[in-house]
N, C-alpha and C positions, 0 to 999 in steps of 0.2 A: 560626718556619716554616723548614724546611730548603730548600735550593736556591732562594735568593731570585731573583725575576724581574728581568730587566734590560730588558724591552721598553718601548715607548712608553706602555703602559697600566699600568706598575708603580705601585703605590700605590693602585690601585683594587681594589675587591672586588666579586665577583658572588655573589649568593645564587641558586643555580641550582635551580629547581624544574621542570626539563625532563626528558623521557625520550624514548626512541626515536631520532629522527634530526634533524628540523628544528631543534628547540631545542638539543639537544646539539651539533650541528655549528656553530650560531651561537656557543655559549659556548666551544667549543674554539678558535675563532678569537680570541676575547677572551683566553683563557688563553695562547695562543701569543704574543699581543702583550703579555703581561706582567701581565694581571690575575690576582689571587688568586681562584680559583674554588672555592666551597664547594658541592659537588654533594650535594643532599639526596635521600636515597633511603628507601624504605619498609623498615623492619626486616625481615630474613629474606628479603625478596623482591627489592628493588632494581629498577633499570631493567629493563624488559621485555626489552631487547635482549641482556641477559646470557645469555638462553636462546634467542636467535635463531640456531640452528645445527642441524647442523654447518655449517662447521667450528668447532672450539674450540681454544684453546691446549692443546698436549699437555704433560703433566708429564714428569718424569724417567723414569717407567716406561712412557711412551708412551700413557698414558690421557688421556681428555678431562678438562679442568678445567671450572670453572664460568664461564670467560671466553670468550665467542664472538668470532670475527673481526668480526662486525657491531658489537658493543659497542666493540671496540678502535678502530674507524674514526672515532669521534666523541667520545672521552672522555679524550684526552691533556690534560696540564696542569691536572688537577682534583684536589681533595681530597674524598674521600667521607665523608659523615656520615649516619648513619641517624637519622631522626626520625619518630615516629608522629604525623602531623598530625591524626589523628582524636581524639587526647587533648588535653585542655586544657593539660596540662603541655607537650605537644609544640608546641602553638600558641604558648605563652608563650616557649618556647625559641626557636622560629623568629623571633618578634618581636625577641628580644634579639640574635639574629644579624643580622637585617635592620637593626637600629640601627647595626651595625658595617659595613654594606655600602653601596655606591654604586649598585648596579644589581641589579634583580631580573628574572630571565627565567623565564617559565612557559609551559607549553603544555597546561594543563588545559582541559577543555571549558568553554565560556562559563558562568559562574555557579558552577562547582564550588568554587573557592577561597573564595567568600563563605561557604560552610558552615563554614570554619575561621577566619573573620575575617582572611583574607589576600588579599582582592581589592584592586584599586587603590583603590576607594572606601573600604575599611576602613583603608588605610594612608596615603593621601595627606596627611591632616591631621597625623598624628603624624610622618611622614617627608617633609616637603615638598620635599626635594632629591633624593628617590629617583627614579631612572630605571627605570621599570617597563615591561618589554616582554612583551606577550602574543602568542603564536603559536598560531593555530588553523587549522582547515580552511577556514572560510568567513568569518572576521572576527567582531568583537564586535557587529555590527549586521546587519540584513537578515533575510529569512524563513528562511534556512538557518543562522543564527548558532549555534543550539544543537545542530545535528547534528554527529556525529563526522565528522572528515574525514581521509582518507588520501591519500597520494601518488597512487595509482592512480586514485582518484576525481577528483582535481584534473587529472590528465593527460587524462582522458576529458571531464569537464565543461568544462575550460578550452580545449578545441579542439586540443590538441597531438597527440593520437592520430589525429585526422582528417587530419593532414598528414604522418604518420610511418608509412611502409610502402610497399611496392611498388605501383605502379599496377595496379589490377585485383585486388589482394590484400586481406588483412585489415588494418584499422588496428592499429598496434603501439604499445605503451608503450615509452618509452625504457628502455634496459637498466640504468639506475641510477635511484634515486628522485629525479629531477631537480627535482620540485616541492618536495620536502622540503629539498633542498640549496640551492635558490635562495631559498627562504623564509629559511633560515638566513643566507645572505649578506645579503639585504636587512635582516634584523633586526640583524646586526652593523653594517652601514652606518648604520642609523637610530640605534642606541645611541650610536655615536660622534658623530653630529650632535646628539643630545640632551645628551650630555656637554658639547659646546661651548656649547649654549644655557644649560646650568646654570652653566658657567663665567662667562658674561656676565651672567646674571640671578639665579643662586642657586636657580632653580626646576627641579624635576624635572618629569616628565610621563609619561603612558602612551603607549606605542607599540602600535599595532594592526596586526599582520602576519598575512595569511592565505595559505594555500597556493594558493587559487584566484586571488586577486589577483596573486600573483607569477607564477603560471603564465600568466595572460593577458598580463602584461607581457612575458613571453618570446616571445609570438607575433610581436612585433617587425615585421619586414618583411612577413611573411605576414598579420599582422593589418592592417597598413596597406594591403597589396594589396587586401584585402576592403573596408576602410573607404573607400578611394579609388575603387574601381570598382563595388562592390556584388556582385562575382563571388566565389563561394565557392571557395577553393583546395581542391584534392583531393590525393590521394596521388600523389607523383611519385618515390618511392624515393630514390635517392641524388643525383638531379639538383637543381640550384639553380633556384628559381622565376623568377629575374630575370637570370641570367647563363648563357650557353651558348657553348662546352662547359665544364662545371664539374660533374664527376660521376665515378663509378667506371667504368672501362673494363676489359674482360677482355683479358688478354694471352695469349701462347702457353703460359705456365706459372703463371698466377695472375690477380690483379686489382690495379689501381693507381688512384690518384686523379690526375686531371688537372684543373687549374683555370686556365682562360685568362681573364684579367681584363679585357682590352680589345681593341679592333680591331687595334692594332699588334701585340699579342702573338699574335692569331689569324693574322696574316700570317706571322710567324716560325714559328709552330706548323705551319701548312700546308706551308711550304717544307721544314721538317725532316722531316715524315712523307711527303714526296714527292707531295703533293696541292695544289700551289700554286694551281691553278685554282679551288679552293674559295673562297679569299679574294676572288677577283674576281667571283664569281657574285653577282648582286643579292640573291638569297634568303639569302645567308650573309655578305654584305659588312659589315653592321653588327650589333652585338649585338641590337638591336631585331628585325631580321629573323631572326637566328639563334634567338631565343626563339620567334618565330612559327613558324619552320620546324624546331623542335627535333627532331621525330621523324625527319625526312628526313636531317638532318645526323648525328644519332646513329647511324643505321643505316650511313651511309657510314664514319664514323670507327671503328665497331666492326669493320667488315670489314678495315680497314687495321691497326688496333692489335693485333688478335688474332694477327697473323702473326709477331710478334717477342716476345722475352722481356721480362719486367718490368724486368730489369737493363738491357737495351738502351734501353728508353724512359726509365727514370729517369735514367740517366747522360747521355743525349743531351739530355733536356729541361732538366736542370740546367745544361748548358753554354750553352744559348740563353736561360737565365733565364725559363723557364716553370715555374710552380709545379706540382710533382708529388710524390707520396709513396706509400710502401707502406701496406698495411692490416695492421698488426701484430696478432698475438695478444698478450694481456697479458704473457705471459712475454717476448716479444720487446721489448715496450715498456720493461720494466724493465732489459733488457740493452742498450738503445740507448745509444750513447756520449754523445749530447746529454743524455739523461735522467740518466745516471749522473753526468755532469759537473755538472749542476744540483742534484744531491743530493736527488732526489725520493724516494729510499728511505732511511729512517733506522732505527736500532736503539736501543731503550731497555731498560734493565734492568727485569725483571719477575720477582718471586720465584716465581711459580707455573710459569713456562715451563721446559722441559727444559734449555735452554741459558742460563737466567737472563736472557734477553732476548727481546723481541718485535720483529718488523719492522713498521714503520708507513710510511704515505705522509706525506711532509713537507708543511709549509705552503708554498704557492707564493709567498708575499710575500717579496720581497727588498728590504731597506732598508739604506742605507749607514751610517746613524748609530745606528739602534735595531733591529737585526735580531731576528727571532723567536728564542726559545730554548726548549729542551725540558728541562723540569725533572722532571715527574712522568709516569710511564707511566700508562695508564688504570688507575685505582685498583680494588682489590678492594672488595667491599661493606663499607662502614663502616670502611675501613682507617684513616681519619684522625679518627674520632669523638672519641677522647680527646684527641688533639693539638689539635683545634680548640676543644673546650670549655675546655681548660686555657689555651690561648694567647689566645683572644678573649674568653672570659667569666670567666677566672681561677677556674674551678671546681676544687675539691679532690676527693680520692678519695671522701669520704662523699657529697657531692652527686651525683657521677657515678654511684656505686653505687645511690643511691636511684632515679635515672632508669632505670638498667638493670633494677632489680628490678621496676619498674612497666611494663617493656617499652616505655618512651618512646623509648629509643635501642637 
């Protein structure tokens, strides 16, 4: 294998049966941390997200390639092999590669991998040390287990949309597939915990991650507000349910975020904006009272803050140590000096791209002894099929050609 990994998961191998986003984002994290990832894709078709566009990578002639930006977002540090799992030869090939793997991650609908003899129940006795992670919409159990699940559905069913949007307006989905991405994070955390258990006991296990479960876990303080009081939270736009003022305010030339975290900060804030009397009024003196009288305080602050520019407020609030910030467009975000210093945009070589490289968002994990490393750009379909078969299964040309002639690979 070229470009050997150096991260903390080096020496571990992932047999990746995932597609779209929740599973691939999980496995990309493992790959960034040094695991060797074998991404298994259907011959000629591959991961659905390859076609989730536009936009697509442009080639040297300015034409769209087969690689979408969506696919690029979650498939770095993987090697792609094509296997037709519906054929017995494909299932046999998969088992031989699983034998060489430590982790299997899949996001098939509940019961579908059993058709190919690749469910956890099919594999656990033959591979007792295998860490097997299943990611689905609703989990392996329960009345909805066999239903297909998508991020949008999880955001709606899981309560997130009911608290996301302007008061009096329509519920809104978050602008990214947050349930998918969070499920991927929990899956990666769980896999590392299962690897520690295996280190102690020698035993693998199945991990059951669902988009709905992880979405509900994200309700966090809003979920606890409901469980504590029985009162159902509603839409409050950019305001914070438990802290005031902590929201977006319009200025003379735009909008900014102001977050006042405690009563002492509120006193400093009021003095700076020229409304010191507000902090001495009983209805605003404590955060509890400010939450109760949110609408009245917000109206007063809006009338003050709209009279000066965003730059005036941001510079002044920084001096008195009150948290504030701009609301950047994404292009502004990637140009921000802090973002650039932290290296959140990277470039990787890609043969199909016009400039022979693609821009990607880097992994946010920063580790002093075992940093993440970037070895493989998101692979083209089946890019590493022959390499993997030769390296891991020691197959020769004749055997590989037989599989190719049968359309197994």
